[in-house]
C-alpha positions as a Markdown table, in Angstrom:
| # | Residue | x | y | z |
|---|---|---|---|---|
| 1 | Thr | 133.0 | 83.8 | 121.7 |
| 2 | Val | 129.4 | 84.6 | 122.5 |
| 3 | Leu | 128.5 | 84.8 | 126.2 |
| 4 | Gly | 125.1 | 83.4 | 127.3 |
| 5 | Ala | 122.9 | 85.1 | 129.9 |
| 6 | Gly | 124.1 | 82.6 | 132.5 |
| 7 | Ser | 127.8 | 83.2 | 131.9 |
| 8 | Pro | 129.6 | 83.9 | 135.2 |
| 9 | Leu | 131.6 | 86.6 | 133.4 |
| 10 | Leu | 128.5 | 88.3 | 132.1 |
| 11 | Ile | 126.8 | 88.0 | 135.5 |
| 12 | Arg | 129.8 | 89.7 | 137.2 |
| 13 | Glu | 129.9 | 92.4 | 134.6 |
| 14 | Val | 126.2 | 93.2 | 135.1 |
| 15 | Ala | 126.6 | 93.3 | 138.9 |
| 16 | Glu | 129.6 | 95.6 | 138.5 |
| 17 | Leu | 127.6 | 97.9 | 136.2 |
| 18 | Glu | 124.8 | 98.1 | 138.7 |
| 19 | Ala | 127.2 | 98.7 | 141.6 |
| 20 | Asn | 129.0 | 101.5 | 139.8 |
| 21 | Leu | 126.2 | 103.5 | 138.4 |
| 22 | Pro | 125.6 | 106.9 | 139.9 |
| 23 | Trp | 122.6 | 107.1 | 142.2 |
| 24 | Thr | 120.8 | 109.2 | 139.6 |
| 25 | Cys | 120.8 | 106.2 | 137.2 |
| 26 | Lys | 119.0 | 102.9 | 137.5 |
| 27 | Val | 119.2 | 99.9 | 135.2 |
| 28 | His | 116.5 | 97.3 | 134.9 |
| 29 | Phe | 116.6 | 93.9 | 133.1 |
| 30 | Pro | 113.0 | 92.9 | 132.5 |
| 31 | Asp | 114.1 | 89.4 | 131.3 |
| 32 | Pro | 117.2 | 88.1 | 133.1 |
| 33 | Asn | 117.8 | 85.7 | 130.2 |
| 34 | Lys | 118.0 | 88.6 | 127.7 |
| 35 | Leu | 120.7 | 90.9 | 129.1 |
| 36 | His | 120.9 | 92.8 | 125.9 |
| 37 | Cys | 117.3 | 94.0 | 126.6 |
| 38 | Phe | 117.5 | 96.5 | 129.4 |
| 39 | Gln | 116.1 | 99.8 | 130.5 |
| 40 | Leu | 118.1 | 102.7 | 131.9 |
| 41 | Thr | 116.5 | 105.5 | 133.8 |
| 42 | Val | 118.4 | 108.7 | 134.4 |
| 43 | Ser | 117.1 | 111.2 | 136.9 |
| 44 | Pro | 119.3 | 114.3 | 137.0 |
| 45 | Asp | 119.6 | 116.0 | 140.4 |
| 46 | Glu | 120.9 | 119.3 | 139.1 |
| 47 | Gly | 121.0 | 121.5 | 136.1 |
| 48 | Tyr | 118.4 | 122.3 | 133.4 |
| 49 | Tyr | 116.9 | 118.7 | 133.5 |
| 50 | Gln | 116.7 | 118.4 | 137.3 |
| 51 | Gly | 113.5 | 116.7 | 138.3 |
| 52 | Gly | 113.2 | 114.9 | 134.9 |
| 53 | Lys | 113.2 | 111.1 | 134.4 |
| 54 | Phe | 114.6 | 109.8 | 131.1 |
| 55 | His | 113.9 | 106.2 | 130.2 |
| 56 | Leu | 116.2 | 104.8 | 127.6 |
| 57 | Ala | 116.3 | 101.3 | 126.0 |
| 58 | Pro | 118.5 | 99.8 | 123.3 |
| 59 | Gln | 116.8 | 99.5 | 119.9 |
| 60 | His | 118.6 | 96.4 | 118.6 |
| 61 | His | 115.5 | 94.9 | 117.2 |
| 62 | Arg | 114.4 | 98.0 | 115.4 |
| 63 | Asn | 117.3 | 99.4 | 113.5 |
| 64 | Gly | 119.9 | 96.6 | 113.7 |
| 65 | Gly | 122.3 | 98.7 | 115.7 |
| 66 | Asn | 123.0 | 99.4 | 119.3 |
| 67 | Met | 121.9 | 103.0 | 119.5 |
| 68 | Ser | 119.6 | 104.0 | 122.3 |
| 69 | Lys | 116.8 | 106.5 | 122.1 |
| 70 | Phe | 114.4 | 108.1 | 124.6 |
| 71 | Thr | 111.5 | 105.8 | 125.2 |
| 72 | Lys | 109.8 | 108.1 | 127.7 |
| 73 | Arg | 110.4 | 111.4 | 129.4 |
| 74 | Thr | 108.6 | 112.6 | 132.5 |
| 75 | Phe | 109.0 | 115.7 | 134.6 |
| 76 | Arg | 107.6 | 116.4 | 138.1 |
């Protein structure tokens, strides 16, 4: 069964994902009708990468898989 973007189950899963992410991670859905297209920003608060911001996005449309890659890295 394929779930559409308006599926109540999928909407609950996305809400649960957002609620359970650590505060150092943010997820953004640019188009609420395309939940497979999202952006994840990770901002480590300790360690070697502290102060960095790592923006990741799935690359479904480019390589046919669901692997993510860095789309942007910034440091303070």
